[in-house]
SELO-391071 format. One record per residue (C-alpha): residue number from 0; residue in one letter; chain; x negated, y, z. Coordinates in steps of 0.25 Angstrom, whole numbers, plus 5000, padded with zeros to 4 digits. Layout:
r k NUM; r A; c A; u X; v Y; w Z
...
# end
This chain:
r k 0; r M; c A; u 5000; v 5000; w 5000
r k 1; r K; c A; u 4994; v 5013; w 4996
r k 2; r Q; c A; u 4994; v 5024; w 5007
r k 3; r N; c A; u 4995; v 5039; w 5004
r k 4; r H; c A; u 4988; v 5050; w 5011
r k 5; r T; c A; u 4998; v 5052; w 5022
r k 6; r D; c A; u 4998; v 5038; w 5026
r k 7; r Y; c A; u 4983; v 5039; w 5029
r k 8; r M; c A; u 4986; v 5051; w 5039
r k 9; r R; c A; u 4997; v 5043; w 5045
r k 10; r L; c A; u 4988; v 5031; w 5047
r k 11; r Y; c A; u 4977; v 5040; w 5054
r k 12; r D; c A; u 4988; v 5047; w 5063
r k 13; r E; c A; u 4992; v 5033; w 5068
r k 14; r M; c A; u 4978; v 5029; w 5071
r k 15; r K; c A; u 4976; v 5043; w 5078
r k 16; r N; c A; u 4989; v 5040; w 5086
r k 17; r E; c A; u 4983; v 5027; w 5091
r k 18; r R; c A; u 4971; v 5034; w 5095
r k 19; r A; c A; u 4978; v 5045; w 5103
r k 20; r S; c A; u 4979; v 5037; w 5116
r k 21; r W; c A; u 4964; v 5035; w 5116
r k 22; r L; c A; u 4960; v 5049; w 5115
r k 23; r P; c A; u 4962; v 5054; w 5129
r k 24; r V; c A; u 4952; v 5043; w 5135
r k 25; r W; c A; u 4942; v 5046; w 5124
r k 26; r K; c A; u 4942; v 5061; w 5128
r k 27; r D; c A; u 4940; v 5058; w 5142
r k 28; r L; c A; u 4928; v 5048; w 5138
r k 29; r S; c A; u 4922; v 5058; w 5130
r k 30; r A; c A; u 4923; v 5069; w 5140
r k 31; r Y; c A; u 4917; v 5060; w 5151
r k 32; r L; c A; u 4907; v 5051; w 5144
r k 33; r A; c A; u 4904; v 5056; w 5130
r k 34; r P; c A; u 4906; v 5071; w 5129
r k 35; r T; c A; u 4899; v 5071; w 5115
r k 36; r R; c A; u 4909; v 5060; w 5110
r k 37; r G; c A; u 4923; v 5061; w 5105
r k 38; r F; c A; u 4931; v 5069; w 5095
r k 39; r F; c A; u 4944; v 5074; w 5100
r k 40; r D; c A; u 4954; v 5085; w 5099
r k 41; r G; c A; u 4952; v 5089; w 5085
r k 42; r Q; c A; u 4937; v 5093; w 5087
r k 43; r T; c A; u 4930; v 5098; w 5074
r k 44; r P; c A; u 4915; v 5095; w 5071
r k 45; r N; c A; u 4904; v 5103; w 5077
r k 46; r N; c A; u 4913; v 5106; w 5089
r k 47; r G; c A; u 4903; v 5106; w 5100
r k 48; r R; c A; u 4912; v 5101; w 5111
r k 49; r R; c A; u 4905; v 5103; w 5125
r k 50; r A; c A; u 4904; v 5093; w 5135
r k 51; r D; c A; u 4912; v 5096; w 5148
r k 52; r H; c A; u 4902; v 5096; w 5159
r k 53; r K; c A; u 4912; v 5099; w 5169
r k 54; r T; c A; u 4917; v 5085; w 5167
r k 55; r L; c A; u 4903; v 5079; w 5164
r k 56; r L; c A; u 4896; v 5081; w 5177
r k 57; r D; c A; u 4889; v 5068; w 5177
r k 58; r S; c A; u 4882; v 5063; w 5164
r k 59; r D; c A; u 4880; v 5049; w 5169
r k 60; r P; c A; u 4892; v 5043; w 5162
r k 61; r C; c A; u 4887; v 5049; w 5149
r k 62; r L; c A; u 4873; v 5043; w 5152
r k 63; r A; c A; u 4879; v 5029; w 5154
r k 64; r V; c A; u 4886; v 5030; w 5140
r k 65; r E; c A; u 4873; v 5033; w 5134
r k 66; r V; c A; u 4866; v 5021; w 5141
r k 67; r L; c A; u 4877; v 5012; w 5135
r k 68; r C; c A; u 4875; v 5018; w 5121
r k 69; r A; c A; u 4860; v 5016; w 5122
r k 70; r G; c A; u 4861; v 5002; w 5127
r k 71; r M; c A; u 4871; v 4998; w 5117
r k 72; r M; c A; u 4863; v 5004; w 5106
r k 73; r S; c A; u 4850; v 4997; w 5110
r k 74; r G; c A; u 4857; v 4985; w 5114
r k 75; r L; c A; u 4866; v 4983; w 5102
r k 76; r T; c A; u 4861; v 4991; w 5090
r k 77; r S; c A; u 4847; v 4995; w 5093
r k 78; r P; c A; u 4840; v 5003; w 5082
r k 79; r S; c A; u 4826; v 4998; w 5086
r k 80; r R; c A; u 4829; v 4983; w 5086
r k 81; r G; c A; u 4837; v 4973; w 5078
r k 82; r W; c A; u 4851; v 4971; w 5083
r k 83; r F; c A; u 4856; v 4961; w 5073
r k 84; r D; c A; u 4852; v 4949; w 5065
r k 85; r L; c A; u 4858; v 4944; w 5052
r k 86; r S; c A; u 4860; v 4929; w 5048
r k 87; r L; c A; u 4869; v 4920; w 5040
r k 88; r S; c A; u 4878; v 4909; w 5045
r k 89; r P; c A; u 4875; v 4897; w 5045
r k 90; r E; c A; u 4860; v 4899; w 5049
r k 91; r E; c A; u 4856; v 4889; w 5039
r k 92; r L; c A; u 4858; v 4900; w 5028
r k 93; r M; c A; u 4847; v 4908; w 5034
r k 94; r E; c A; u 4837; v 4897; w 5029
r k 95; r L; c A; u 4841; v 4899; w 5014
r k 96; r S; c A; u 4831; v 4905; w 5005
r k 97; r G; c A; u 4830; v 4920; w 5007
r k 98; r V; c A; u 4842; v 4921; w 5016
r k 99; r R; c A; u 4834; v 4925; w 5029
r k 100; r E; c A; u 4826; v 4935; w 5022
r k 101; r W; c A; u 4839; v 4942; w 5016
r k 102; r V; c A; u 4846; v 4942; w 5030
r k 103; r F; c A; u 4833; v 4948; w 5036
r k 104; r E; c A; u 4833; v 4959; w 5025
r k 105; r V; c A; u 4848; v 4962; w 5027
r k 106; r K; c A; u 4846; v 4964; w 5042
r k 107; r K; c A; u 4834; v 4973; w 5039
r k 108; r R; c A; u 4842; v 4982; w 5029
r k 109; r L; c A; u 4853; v 4983; w 5039
r k 110; r E; c A; u 4844; v 4987; w 5050
r k 111; r E; c A; u 4837; v 4997; w 5041
r k 112; r V; c A; u 4851; v 5004; w 5037
r k 113; r F; c A; u 4855; v 5004; w 5052
r k 114; r A; c A; u 4842; v 5011; w 5055
r k 115; r K; c A; u 4842; v 5022; w 5045
r k 116; r S; c A; u 4857; v 5025; w 5045
r k 117; r N; c A; u 4864; v 5032; w 5057
r k 118; r V; c A; u 4870; v 5019; w 5063
r k 119; r Y; c A; u 4862; v 5019; w 5076
r k 120; r G; c A; u 4865; v 5033; w 5079
r k 121; r V; c A; u 4879; v 5030; w 5077
r k 122; r L; c A; u 4879; v 5018; w 5085
r k 123; r H; c A; u 4874; v 5026; w 5097
r k 124; r G; c A; u 4886; v 5035; w 5097
r k 125; r F; c A; u 4895; v 5022; w 5094
r k 126; r Y; c A; u 4890; v 5016; w 5107
r k 127; r Q; c A; u 4893; v 5029; w 5115
r k 128; r E; c A; u 4907; v 5030; w 5108
r k 129; r I; c A; u 4911; v 5015; w 5111
r k 130; r A; c A; u 4905; v 5016; w 5126
r k 131; r V; c A; u 4913; v 5029; w 5129
r k 132; r F; c A; u 4926; v 5028; w 5121
r k 133; r G; c A; u 4926; v 5013; w 5118
r k 134; r T; c A; u 4927; v 5014; w 5103
r k 135; r A; c A; u 4917; v 5019; w 5093
r k 136; r A; c A; u 4917; v 5019; w 5078
r k 137; r F; c A; u 4908; v 5024; w 5066
r k 138; r L; c A; u 4910; v 5023; w 5051
r k 139; r L; c A; u 4899; v 5015; w 5043
r k 140; r E; c A; u 4898; v 5020; w 5028
r k 141; r E; c A; u 4888; v 5018; w 5017
r k 142; r D; c A; u 4877; v 5028; w 5016
r k 143; r R; c A; u 4869; v 5029; w 5003
r k 144; r E; c A; u 4856; v 5034; w 5010
r k 145; r K; c A; u 4855; v 5025; w 5022
r k 146; r G; c A; u 4865; v 5014; w 5019
r k 147; r I; c A; u 4875; v 5016; w 5030
r k 148; r R; c A; u 4880; v 5028; w 5038
r k 149; r C; c A; u 4889; v 5029; w 5050
r k 150; r R; c A; u 4899; v 5040; w 5054
r k 151; r P; c A; u 4901; v 5039; w 5069
r k 152; r F; c A; u 4914; v 5043; w 5076
r k 153; r T; c A; u 4918; v 5047; w 5090
r k 154; r A; c A; u 4930; v 5045; w 5098
r k 155; r G; c A; u 4942; v 5053; w 5094
r k 156; r E; c A; u 4937; v 5055; w 5080
r k 157; r Y; c A; u 4943; v 5042; w 5074
r k 158; r C; c A; u 4954; v 5032; w 5075
r k 159; r L; c A; u 4954; v 5017; w 5074
r k 160; r G; c A; u 4963; v 5006; w 5070
r k 161; r T; c A; u 4963; v 4990; w 5071
r k 162; r D; c A; u 4968; v 4978; w 5063
r k 163; r F; c A; u 4976; v 4967; w 5069
r k 164; r S; c A; u 4963; v 4960; w 5075
r k 165; r G; c A; u 4959; v 4973; w 5082
r k 166; r R; c A; u 4948; v 4977; w 5072
r k 167; r V; c A; u 4946; v 4991; w 5069
r k 168; r N; c A; u 4950; v 4993; w 5054
r k 169; r R; c A; u 4956; v 5007; w 5054
r k 170; r F; c A; u 4949; v 5020; w 5056
r k 171; r G; c A; u 4953; v 5035; w 5055
r k 172; r R; c A; u 4946; v 5048; w 5059
r k 173; r E; c A; u 4948; v 5063; w 5057
r k 174; r F; c A; u 4936; v 5072; w 5056
r k 175; r F; c A; u 4932; v 5086; w 5050
r k 176; r M; c A; u 4925; v 5090; w 5037
r k 177; r T; c A; u 4922; v 5103; w 5031
r k 178; r S; c A; u 4927; v 5105; w 5016
r k 179; r A; c A; u 4913; v 5104; w 5011
r k 180; r Q; c A; u 4911; v 5091; w 5018
r k 181; r M; c A; u 4924; v 5086; w 5013
r k 182; r A; c A; u 4920; v 5090; w 4999
r k 183; r E; c A; u 4907; v 5082; w 5000
r k 184; r A; c A; u 4913; v 5070; w 5006
r k 185; r F; c A; u 4926; v 5069; w 4997
r k 186; r G; c A; u 4924; v 5078; w 4985
r k 187; r E; c A; u 4929; v 5092; w 4984
r k 188; r E; c A; u 4940; v 5087; w 4974
r k 189; r N; c A; u 4946; v 5079; w 4985
r k 190; r L; c A; u 4948; v 5090; w 4995
r k 191; r P; c A; u 4961; v 5097; w 4997
r k 192; r P; c A; u 4962; v 5111; w 4990
r k 193; r A; c A; u 4960; v 5119; w 5002
r k 194; r L; c A; u 4947; v 5112; w 5005
r k 195; r R; c A; u 4942; v 5113; w 4991
r k 196; r R; c A; u 4945; v 5128; w 4991
r k 197; r E; c A; u 4936; v 5128; w 5004
r k 198; r C; c A; u 4925; v 5122; w 4997
r k 199; r M; c A; u 4926; v 5131; w 4985
r k 200; r D; c A; u 4926; v 5143; w 4994
r k 201; r G; c A; u 4914; v 5138; w 5002
r k 202; r K; c A; u 4923; v 5137; w 5015
r k 203; r T; c A; u 4918; v 5123; w 5019
r k 204; r G; c A; u 4916; v 5125; w 5034
r k 205; r G; c A; u 4929; v 5122; w 5040
r k 206; r W; c A; u 4933; v 5108; w 5046
r k 207; r H; c A; u 4944; v 5100; w 5040
r k 208; r K; c A; u 4950; v 5087; w 5046
r k 209; r V; c A; u 4948; v 5074; w 5038
r k 210; r F; c A; u 4954; v 5060; w 5040
r k 211; r H; c A; u 4947; v 5047; w 5037
r k 212; r L; c A; u 4955; v 5034; w 5038
r k 213; r I; c A; u 4949; v 5020; w 5036
r k 214; r L; c A; u 4959; v 5008; w 5036
r k 215; r P; c A; u 4962; v 4995; w 5029
r k 216; r N; c A; u 4965; v 4997; w 5014
r k 217; r A; c A; u 4979; v 4991; w 5011
r k 218; r A; c A; u 4975; v 4992; w 4996
r k 219; r Q; c A; u 4962; v 4984; w 4997
r k 220; r N; c A; u 4958; v 4976; w 4985
r k 221; r P; c A; u 4945; v 4968; w 4986
r k 222; r M; c A; u 4946; v 4966; w 4971
r k 223; r K; c A; u 4943; v 4981; w 4968
r k 224; r E; c A; u 4931; v 4989; w 4971
r k 225; r D; c A; u 4940; v 5002; w 4973
r k 226; r S; c A; u 4937; v 5009; w 4986
r k 227; r R; c A; u 4952; v 5011; w 4988
r k 228; r T; c A; u 4954; v 4996; w 4988
r k 229; r M; c A; u 4943; v 4993; w 4999
r k 230; r P; c A; u 4947; v 4986; w 5012
r k 231; r F; c A; u 4947; v 4999; w 5019
r k 232; r S; c A; u 4952; v 5012; w 5015
r k 233; r S; c A; u 4945; v 5025; w 5018
r k 234; r V; c A; u 4953; v 5038; w 5017
r k 235; r Y; c A; u 4949; v 5053; w 5020
r k 236; r F; c A; u 4961; v 5063; w 5020
r k 237; r M; c A; u 4965; v 5076; w 5027
r k 238; r D; c A; u 4977; v 5081; w 5034
r k 239; r G; c A; u 4989; v 5081; w 5024
r k 240; r G; c A; u 4984; v 5068; w 5018
r k 241; r H; c A; u 4974; v 5074; w 5008
r k 242; r L; c A; u 4965; v 5063; w 5004
r k 243; r L; c A; u 4951; v 5065; w 5003
r k 244; r R; c A; u 4945; v 5052; w 5000
r k 245; r Q; c A; u 4950; v 5037; w 4999
r k 246; r S; c A; u 4940; v 5026; w 4999
r k 247; r G; c A; u 4938; v 5012; w 5005
r k 248; r Y; c A; u 4928; v 5003; w 5013
r k 249; r R; c A; u 4925; v 4988; w 5011
r k 250; r E; c A; u 4924; v 4986; w 5026
r k 251; r F; c A; u 4929; v 4994; w 5038
r k 252; r P; c A; u 4918; v 5005; w 5039
r k 253; r V; c A; u 4921; v 5009; w 5053
r k 254; r I; c A; u 4913; v 5003; w 5064
r k 255; r A; c A; u 4922; v 5004; w 5076
r k 256; r A; c A; u 4920; v 4997; w 5089
r k 257; r R; c A; u 4927; v 4996; w 5103
r k 258; r W; c A; u 4920; v 4993; w 5116
r k 259; r E; c A; u 4932; v 4986; w 5122
r k 260; r V; c A; u 4947; v 4984; w 5116
r k 261; r K; c A; u 4958; v 4983; w 5126
r k 262; r N; c A; u 4968; v 4978; w 5116
r k 263; r A; c A; u 4965; v 4972; w 5103
r k 264; r S; c A; u 4974; v 4982; w 5096
r k 265; r D; c A; u 4966; v 4994; w 5102
r k 266; r S; c A; u 4959; v 5002; w 5091
r k 267; r Y; c A; u 4950; v 5008; w 5102
r k 268; r G; c A; u 4942; v 5002; w 5113
r k 269; r R; c A; u 4938; v 5006; w 5127
r k 270; r G; c A; u 4923; v 5007; w 5132
r k 271; r P; c A; u 4916; v 5009; w 5145
r k 272; r G; c A; u 4920; v 5023; w 5145
r k 273; r W; c A; u 4934; v 5019; w 5147
r k 274; r K; c A; u 4931; v 5011; w 5159
r k 275; r C; c A; u 4922; v 5021; w 5167
r k 276; r L; c A; u 4929; v 5034; w 5163
r k 277; r G; c A; u 4936; v 5035; w 5177
r k 278; r D; c A; u 4922; v 5033; w 5183
r k 279; r V; c A; u 4916; v 5044; w 5174
r k 280; r K; c A; u 4927; v 5054; w 5178
r k 281; r M; c A; u 4925; v 5050; w 5193
r k 282; r L; c A; u 4910; v 5052; w 5191
r k 283; r Q; c A; u 4912; v 5066; w 5186
r k 284; r K; c A; u 4922; v 5070; w 5197
r k 285; r M; c A; u 4912; v 5065; w 5207
r k 286; r Q; c A; u 4900; v 5073; w 5201
r k 287; r K; c A; u 4909; v 5085; w 5202
r k 288; r T; c A; u 4913; v 5083; w 5216
r k 289; r K; c A; u 4898; v 5081; w 5220
r k 290; r L; c A; u 4895; v 5095; w 5213
r k 291; r V; c A; u 4906; v 5102; w 5220
r k 292; r A; c A; u 4902; v 5096; w 5233
r k 293; r L; c A; u 4887; v 5100; w 5231
r k 294; r D; c A; u 4892; v 5114; w 5226
r k 295; r K; c A; u 4900; v 5116; w 5239
r k 296; r S; c A; u 4889; v 5111; w 5248
r k 297; r T; c A; u 4879; v 5121; w 5242
r k 298; r N; c A; u 4889; v 5132; w 5239
r k 299; r P; c A; u 4900; v 5130; w 5249
r k 300; r P; c A; u 4913; v 5139; w 5249
r k 301; r M; c A; u 4911; v 5151; w 5258
r k 302; r M; c A; u 4919; v 5158; w 5269
r k 303; r V; c A; u 4917; v 5173; w 5269
r k 304; r S; c A; u 4921; v 5182; w 5280
r k 305; r S; c A; u 4929; v 5195; w 5278
r k 306; r G; c A; u 4918; v 5203; w 5283
r k 307; r V; c A; u 4908; v 5200; w 5272
r k 308; r Q; c A; u 4905; v 5212; w 5264
r k 309; r G; c A; u 4904; v 5210; w 5248
r k 310; r E; c A; u 4901; v 5198; w 5241
r k 311; r V; c A; u 4895; v 5185; w 5248
r k 312; r N; c A; u 4881; v 5182; w 5243
r k 313; r L; c A; u 4879; v 5167; w 5243
r k 314; r L; c A; u 4865; v 5168; w 5237
r k 315; r P; c A; u 4853; v 5163; w 5244
r k 316; r G; c A; u 4848; v 5175; w 5253
r k 317; r G; c A; u 4861; v 5183; w 5249
r k 318; r I; c A; u 4866; v 5193; w 5259
r k 319; r T; c A; u 4881; v 5195; w 5262
r k 320; r R; c A; u 4885; v 5207; w 5270
r k 321; r Y; c A; u 4895; v 5204; w 5282
r k 322; r N; c A; u 4902; v 5213; w 5291
r k 323; r G; c A; u 4906; v 5206; w 5303
r k 324; r T; c A; u 4903; v 5200; w 5317
r k 325; r T; c A; u 4906; v 5185; w 5315
r k 326; r D; c A; u 4897; v 5175; w 5309
r k 327; r G; c A; u 4900; v 5167; w 5296
r k 328; r A; c A; u 4903; v 5178; w 5287
r k 329; r V; c A; u 4900; v 5169; w 5275
r k 330; r R; c A; u 4900; v 5154; w 5278
r k 331; r P; c A; u 4904; v 5141; w 5270
r k 332; r A; c A; u 4919; v 5138; w 5270
r k 333; r Y; c A; u 4916; v 5123; w 5273
r k 334; r L; c A; u 4904; v 5114; w 5272
r k 335; r V; c A; u 4903; v 5104; w 5261
r k 336; r Q; c A; u 4894; v 5092; w 5264
r k 337; r P; c A; u 4896; v 5082; w 5253
r k 338; r D; c A; u 4891; v 5068; w 5254
r k 339; r L; c A; u 4883; v 5068; w 5242
r k 340; r N; c A; u 4877; v 5055; w 5244
r k 341; r A; c A; u 4890; v 5048; w 5244
r k 342; r L; c A; u 4894; v 5056; w 5232
r k 343; r D; c A; u 4882; v 5052; w 5224
r k 344; r A; c A; u 4884; v 5037; w 5228
r k 345; r S; c A; u 4898; v 5038; w 5222
r k 346; r I; c A; u 4893; v 5045; w 5210
r k 347; r A; c A; u 4882; v 5034; w 5208
r k 348; r Q; c A; u 4892; v 5023; w 5209
r k 349; r V; c A; u 4901; v 5029; w 5199
r k 350; r R; c A; u 4889; v 5031; w 5189
r k 351; r S; c A; u 4885; v 5017; w 5191
r k 352; r T; c A; u 4899; v 5012; w 5187
r k 353; r I; c A; u 4899; v 5021; w 5175
r k 354; r R; c A; u 4886; v 5016; w 5171
r k 355; r A; c A; u 4890; v 5001; w 5172
r k 356; r Q; c A; u 4902; v 5004; w 5164
r k 357; r F; c A; u 4893; v 5009; w 5153
r k 358; r F; c A; u 4883; v 4997; w 5155
r k 359; r A; c A; u 4872; v 5007; w 5158
r k 360; r D; c A; u 4867; v 4997; w 5169
r k 361; r V; c A; u 4866; v 4986; w 5158
r k 362; r F; c A; u 4858; v 4994; w 5148
r k 363; r L; c A; u 4849; v 5001; w 5159
r k 364; r S; c A; u 4848; v 4988; w 5167
r k 365; r L; c A; u 4833; v 4987; w 5166
r k 366; r S; c A; u 4830; v 5002; w 5170
r k 367; r S; c A; u 4841; v 5003; w 5181
r k 368; r Q; c A; u 4837; v 4990; w 5189
r k 369; r S; c A; u 4824; v 4985; w 5195
r k 370; r Y; c A; u 4819; v 4972; w 5189
r k 371; r S; c A; u 4806; v 4971; w 5197
r k 372; r N; c A; u 4808; v 4958; w 5203
r k 373; r M; c A; u 4813; v 4951; w 5190
r k 374; r T; c A; u 4807; v 4944; w 5178
r k 375; r A; c A; u 4808; v 4949; w 5164
r k 376; r A; c A; u 4818; v 4937; w 5161
r k 377; r E; c A; u 4827; v 4941; w 5173
r k 378; r V; c A; u 4827; v 4955; w 5168
r k 379; r A; c A; u 4831; v 4951; w 5154
r k 380; r E; c A; u 4842; v 4941; w 5160
r k 381; r R; c A; u 4848; v 4952; w 5169
r k 382; r R; c A; u 4849; v 4962; w 5157
r k 383; r Q; c A; u 4855; v 4951; w 5148
r k 384; r E; c A; u 4866; v 4949; w 5159
r k 385; r K; c A; u 4869; v 4964; w 5159
r k 386; r M; c A; u 4870; v 4964; w 5144
r k 387; r L; c A; u 4881; v 4953; w 5144
r k 388; r V; c A; u 4891; v 4963; w 5149
r k 389; r L; c A; u 4891; v 4969; w 5135
r k 390; r G; c A; u 4895; v 4956; w 5129
r k 391; r P; c A; u 4909; v 4960; w 5126
r k 392; r V; c A; u 4905; v 4974; w 5121
r k 393; r L; c A; u 4895; v 4968; w 5112
r k 394; r E; c A; u 4904; v 4958; w 5105
r k 395; r R; c A; u 4914; v 4969; w 5102
r k 396; r L; c A; u 4903; v 4978; w 5097
r k 397; r K; c A; u 4898; v 4967; w 5089
r k 398; r N; c A; u 4911; v 4965; w 5082
r k 399; r E; c A; u 4915; v 4980; w 5080
r k 400; r L; c A; u 4902; v 4987; w 5079
r k 401; r L; c A; u 4890; v 4978; w 5075
r k 402; r D; c A; u 4896; v 4968; w 5065
r k 403; r P; c A; u 4904; v 4979; w 5058
r k 404; r L; c A; u 4891; v 4988; w 5057
r k 405; r I; c A; u 4882; v 4977; w 5051
r k 406; r D; c A; u 4893; v 4972; w 5042
r k 407; r R; c A; u 4897; v 4986; w 5037
r k 408; r T; c A; u 4882; v 4989; w 5035
r k 409; r F; c A; u 4879; v 4976; w 5028
r k 410; r N; c A; u 4891; v 4978; w 5018
r k 411; r L; c A; u 4887; v 4993; w 5015
r k 412; r L; c A; u 4872; v 4990; w 5012
r k 413; r A; c A; u 4876; v 4978; w 5004
r k 414; r R; c A; u 4885; v 4987; w 4995
r k 415; r Q; c A; u 4874; v 4997; w 4994
r k 416; r G; c A; u 4864; v 4986; w 4989
r k 417; r L; c A; u 4855; v 4989; w 5001
r k 418; r L; c A; u 4855; v 4974; w 5006
r k 419; r P; c A; u 4847; v 4963; w 4999
r k 420; r P; c A; u 4855; v 4953; w 4990
r k 421; r A; c A; u 4859; v 4941; w 4998
r k 422; r P; c A; u 4853; v 4927; w 4994
r k 423; r P; c A; u 4863; v 4919; w 4985
r k 424; r S; c A; u 4864; v 4908; w 4996
r k 425; r V; c A; u 4871; v 4918; w 5006
r k 426; r Q; c A; u 4879; v 4927; w 4998
r k 427; r G; c A; u 4893; v 4929; w 5003
r k 428; r L; c A; u 4889; v 4923; w 5017
r k 429; r E; c A; u 4892; v 4931; w 5029
r k 430; r M; c A; u 4880; v 4937; w 5037
r k 431; r K; c A; u 4879; v 4934; w 5052
r k 432; r V; c A; u 4875; v 4945; w 5062
r k 433; r E; c A; u 4868; v 4942; w 5075
r k 434; r Y; c A; u 4866; v 4953; w 5085
r k 435; r V; c A; u 4852; v 4953; w 5092
r k 436; r S; c A; u 4853; v 4966; w 5100
r k 437; r M; c A; u 4849; v 4967; w 5114
r k 438; r I; c A; u 4863; v 4966; w 5120
r k 439; r A; c A; u 4866; v 4954; w 5110
r k 440; r Q; c A; u 4853; v 4947; w 5114
r k 441; r A; c A; u 4856; v 4949; w 5129
r k 442; r Q; c A; u 4869; v 4942; w 5127
r k 443; r K; c A; u 4863; v 4931; w 5119
r k 444; r A; c A; u 4852; v 4929; w 5130
r k 445; r A; c A; u 4862; v 4927; w 5140
r k 446; r G; c A; u 4864; v 4913; w 5134
r k 447; r L; c A; u 4849; v 4911; w 5136
r k 448; r S; c A; u 4850; v 4909; w 5151
r k 449; r A; c A; u 4859; v 4897; w 5149
r k 450; r L; c A; u 4849; v 4891; w 5138
r k 451; r S; c A; u 4838; v 4893; w 5148
r k 452; r Q; c A; u 4845; v 4886; w 5159
r k 453; r G; c A; u 4849; v 4875; w 5150
r k 454; r L; c A; u 4835; v 4872; w 5146
r k 455; r A; c A; u 4830; v 4873; w 5161
r k 456; r F; c A; u 4841; v 4863; w 5165
r k 457; r A; c A; u 4836; v 4854; w 5154
r k 458; r A; c A; u 4821; v 4855; w 5159
r k 459; r N; c A; u 4826; v 4852; w 5173
r k 460; r V; c A; u 4833; v 4839; w 5169
r k 461; r A; c A; u 4821; v 4835; w 5160
r k 462; r A; c A; u 4813; v 4835; w 5173
r k 463; r A; c A; u 4820; v 4823; w 5177
r k 464; r K; c A; u 4823; v 4817; w 5163
r k 465; r P; c A; u 4813; v 4823; w 5153
r k 466; r E; c A; u 4820; v 4816; w 5141
r k 467; r V; c A; u 4832; v 4826; w 5142
r k 468; r L; c A; u 4823; v 4837; w 5136
r k 469; r G; c A; u 4825; v 4830; w 5122
r k 470; r R; c A; u 4839; v 4834; w 5122
r k 471; r V; c A; u 4836; v 4849; w 5123
r k 472; r D; c A; u 4834; v 4856; w 5110
r k 473; r Y; c A; u 4823; v 4866; w 5114
r k 474; r D; c A; u 4822; v 4872; w 5099
r k 475; r C; c A; u 4837; v 4875; w 5099
r k 476; r A; c A; u 4835; v 4881; w 5113
r k 477; r L; c A; u 4824; v 4890; w 5109
r k 478; r E; c A; u 4832; v 4895; w 5097
r k 479; r E; c A; u 4844; v 4898; w 5105
r k 480; r G; c A; u 4836; v 4905; w 5116
r k 481; r L; c A; u 4828; v 4914; w 5106
r k 482; r K; c A; u 4841; v 4917; w 5099
r k 483; r A; c A; u 4847; v 4921; w 5113
r k 484; r L; c A; u 4835; v 4930; w 5115
r k 485; r G; c A; u 4837; v 4937; w 5101
r k 486; r V; c A; u 4824; v 4931; w 5096
r k 487; r A; c A; u 4823; v 4930; w 5081
r k 488; r P; c A; u 4825; v 4916; w 5076
r k 489; r A; c A; u 4813; v 4919; w 5067
r k 490; r L; c A; u 4804; v 4917; w 5079
r k 491; r L; c A; u 4806; v 4902; w 5079
r k 492; r K; c A; u 4798; v 4893; w 5069
r k 493; r S; c A; u 4805; v 4883; w 5061
r k 494; r Q; c A; u 4805; v 4869; w 5068
r k 495; r Q; c A; u 4794; v 4860; w 5062
r k 496; r E; c A; u 4790; v 4846; w 5065
r k 497; r P; c A; u 4779; v 4846; w 5076
r k 498; r A; c A; u 4765; v 4844; w 5070
r k 499; r V; c A; u 4758; v 4831; w 5073
r k 500; r S; c A; u 4745; v 4833; w 5081
r k 501; r S; c A; u 4733; v 4825; w 5077
r k 502; r P; c A; u 4725; v 4819; w 5088
r k 503; r A; c A; u 4712; v 4825; w 5092
r k 504; r D; c A; u 4698; v 4820; w 5087
r k 505; r G; c A; u 4694; v 4808; w 5096
r k 506; r E; c A; u 4707; v 4806; w 5102
r k 507; r N; c A; u 4711; v 4792; w 5103
r k 508; r T; c A; u 4726; v 4791; w 5099
r k 509; r A; c A; u 4727; v 4776; w 5100
r k 510; r E; c A; u 4731; v 4769; w 5112
r k 511; r T; c A; u 4720; v 4761; w 5119
r k 512; r V; c A; u 4723; v 4747; w 5121
# end
């Protein structure tokens, strides 16, 4: 069914109405945890909204968010080390001629494109968005110079929609462009008459609202190469339904992830910021109370006798003239003696709770605790145990961030001819992605403890009955252990028949009778 321009505006309004109930919480989260994030209340670009420092008296919650972002960045998608491996399933295909070299080259090309594009810069903001608001998104498109380019979004700037299985498959946003930018992006001939006149008169500095909608294409036709029959439609339009551009995508181009979804039908998620927002507000209130108490104790309210002449001079060494016979012409109205130690202890406790909600204790475990009496193996094991609490989050980010990011990038590079041609023996097969980041390795290494205990138990039994060791496949145990530690399989040599050693010169190998 073909949709007209007013249908697109109606669809966007429906998505916007569904988002309306989330906006109040997002505004609170932005004010208390991420003052540089969020796009609300019809803001225009280059609008330097100031942070409310009367609200943000304690910056520790913002620091906890930054620790989580840095930890996720280095633990999941570190730019300085490999965080994914590629292979084919079944593993036997990797032994075919030229396949392993092709897979390695594909991985190398992907890593190079990630490094020279703006992916890692966008991912840092992505982790901040998903930690605070519970939802984050960016647009991944083709770039002629660097292969790919990402367009990040912030809360309040976009709307999402899901399909029957809960996967995000609709996206809409409203943003601002000048008439010069619109002429460059869409062509001057596609602009409304009023904007074309602006371009002709050189008055191109004003901002104009533009809408962008991406949704499944009801008119898709895989037999055609037309951009309007692709699986996903992309439409840019303005108020009143004026169409600026209509095109399409072969796969959903928006990488949208949720930290935690309460209901499968929810388009948006909830993150650590939702859970500790009350604690953050309480912390700011406690800091304000502490400052007021300090202010009153150092500069208390005063009682002034009616016999005081002129203004009261409260400066050090100041003189106030007093005409009277009684004492206490100027004295404190009441004494304030706050228990600052108890207040500091309460503040420290709330800070600790907020840091725990943002997993700051997990990512700062080595620097915040003393391991002087532990071995390196014990330190590693404790850190791996802490990393396990991120297991459910990692699984969701794997499905909604990492897998779509690699799949979309692979497809874009393949269509641009930037990947080496696949060997004929594996053409058409699906590639398998395995994540080897620090967090992924920590979770895999948790299984290493059971493997070590199993081998130790076998050794104990062998002390009484040595022949049981013949039932243990130590080669397999070595491979599984190295895999759990994230060691590359190339480290292992291929199994060979043991060489037969020749007897030493002069050694009598025959049995003496």
